[in-house]
C-alpha positions as MATLAB code, in Angstrom:
seq = 'MASRRAGASAKTMKASQQSASSDDNGMMLAVAQKVQLKWDKKKKEAEDKFFASANTEINAITSHKVEEFSAAVGQMDALYEQFLMDYVTCNDEIRKLLVAILAEQQKFLEVAQRQHKRIAESDQRRGQGHVRGLAMAKKSVEDANLLIHSLSRG';
ca = [
     146.885   71.568   56.157;
     145.766   75.037   56.334;
     149.276   76.110   56.854;
     150.334   73.957   53.998;
     147.707   75.492   51.864;
     148.765   78.896   52.949;
     152.358   77.990   52.151;
     151.374   76.505   48.788;
     149.193   79.415   48.060;
     152.024   81.794   48.914;
     154.344   79.873   46.635;
     151.831   79.943   43.849;
     151.303   83.611   44.406;
     155.004   84.252   44.462;
     155.505   82.219   41.271;
     152.605   84.046   39.694;
     154.094   87.397   40.684;
     157.492   86.356   39.358;
     155.897   85.254   36.138;
     154.013   88.543   35.858;
     157.130   90.457   36.779;
     159.092   88.460   34.200;
     156.443   89.250   31.578;
     156.575   92.932   32.562;
     160.369   92.913   32.294;
     160.156   91.270   28.876;
     157.638   93.841   27.703;
     159.684   96.668   29.125;
     162.736   95.258   27.373;
     160.845   94.970   24.088;
     159.479   98.506   24.417;
     162.941   99.795   25.319;
     164.415   98.045   22.273;
     161.731   99.534   20.010;
     162.339  103.002   21.465;
     166.089  102.511   21.050;
     165.590  101.349   17.426;
     163.373  104.383   16.683;
     165.887  106.724   18.347;
     168.774  105.122   16.388;
     166.730  105.392   13.179;
     165.945  109.071   13.832;
     169.601  109.714   14.700;
     170.720  107.945   11.510;
     168.187  109.946    9.446;
     169.337  113.209   11.052;
     172.994  112.304   10.400;
     172.204  111.331    6.800;
     170.301  114.591    6.329;
     173.209  116.574    7.836;
     175.786  114.786    5.690;
     173.659  115.239    2.549;
     173.247  118.942    3.337;
     176.960  119.317    4.116;
     177.872  117.439    0.925;
     175.578  119.669   -1.136;
     177.039  122.808    0.449;
     180.619  121.555   -0.003;
     179.904  120.709   -3.641;
     178.398  124.171   -4.226;
     181.359  125.919   -2.570;
     183.860  123.687   -4.373;
     182.216  124.227   -7.728;
     182.155  127.993   -7.129;
     185.831  127.966   -6.161;
     186.675  125.821   -9.204;
     184.926  128.403  -11.392;
     186.856  131.230   -9.685;
     190.106  129.311  -10.098;
     189.371  128.587  -13.751;
     188.587  132.257  -14.338;
     191.833  133.269  -12.605;
     193.798  130.770  -14.696;
     192.129  132.165  -17.822;
     193.114  135.693  -16.806;
     196.682  134.591  -16.097;
     196.846  132.854  -19.476;
     195.573  135.995  -21.209;
     198.104  138.145  -19.346;
     200.895  135.712  -20.182;
     199.926  135.675  -23.853;
     199.872  139.486  -23.859;
     203.275  139.514  -22.148;
     204.671  137.141  -24.767;
     203.290  139.277  -27.584;
     204.744  142.437  -26.000;
     208.045  140.653  -25.382;
     208.269  139.472  -28.982;
     207.351  142.949  -30.238;
     210.037  144.533  -28.035;
     212.595  141.976  -29.195;
     211.701  142.727  -32.819;
     212.164  146.453  -32.179;
     215.478  145.802  -30.420;
     216.620  143.624  -33.324;
     215.667  146.368  -35.803;
     217.602  148.927  -33.755;
     220.625  146.647  -33.529;
     220.545  146.057  -37.292;
     220.313  149.834  -37.851;
     223.198  150.411  -35.425;
     225.274  147.782  -37.220;
     224.554  149.443  -40.574;
     225.569  152.840  -39.169;
     228.697  151.344  -37.645;
     229.617  149.853  -41.021;
     229.060  153.250  -42.674;
     231.156  154.900  -39.966;
     233.892  152.296  -40.466;
     233.902  152.961  -44.214;
     234.063  156.735  -43.618;
     236.833  156.282  -41.034;
     238.804  154.074  -43.432;
     238.434  156.635  -46.252;
     239.432  159.437  -43.905;
     242.425  157.427  -42.681;
     243.456  156.785  -46.286;
     243.117  160.511  -47.109;
     245.097  161.494  -44.033;
     247.790  158.942  -44.880;
     247.971  160.225  -48.480;
     248.016  163.832  -47.255;
     250.692  162.964  -44.717;
     252.736  161.319  -47.471;
     252.339  164.386  -49.720;
     253.227  166.667  -46.815;
     256.267  164.521  -46.072;
     257.341  164.668  -49.687;
     256.807  168.458  -49.739;
     258.798  168.735  -46.523;
     261.638  166.739  -48.036;
     261.541  168.961  -51.161;
     261.488  172.032  -48.957;
     264.470  170.773  -46.963;
     266.299  169.937  -50.172;
     265.631  173.459  -51.456;
     266.763  174.954  -48.154;
     269.896  172.862  -48.298;
     270.503  173.977  -51.853;
     269.927  177.609  -50.836;
     272.319  177.286  -47.903;
     274.921  175.686  -50.183;
     274.411  178.436  -52.782;
     274.667  181.068  -50.077;
     277.848  179.468  -48.728;
     279.308  179.349  -52.231;
     278.479  182.988  -52.761;
     279.974  183.906  -49.394;
     283.161  181.967  -50.218;
     283.417  183.429  -53.642;
     282.970  186.928  -52.280;
     285.387  186.456  -49.483;
     288.112  185.239  -51.857;
     287.771  187.894  -54.103;
];
């Protein structure tokens, strides 16, 4: 019986150790889960803090760049408006010059037409004078021939 008792006692001891070991494992598992949960929570908080900080920085940079872009667009608009005003002013000046040139060309055309008319009239008078001169020369030659014939007959 003593050996039975020793065997039973060993079994009881072994069962007791297994039970204690099982309780230790359960506690270790629970502690490990709590540590893991705390670590995950800290990691999540650190990530959230990082993302919030990054989001704030991105928003600040973006808003600054939007302001720079808006200022650049405003400057480009002002330059474009100035260009349009200068362009319109230049076109007005060009139009004025073209109108003045047209007026001078019309005056020149009128002067050229008057001059052409005068030259044509002068040419006609010269032609008529030339014809009269030729007629007189012809008459003189005829008179001279008549005189020569009358003198040579005589």
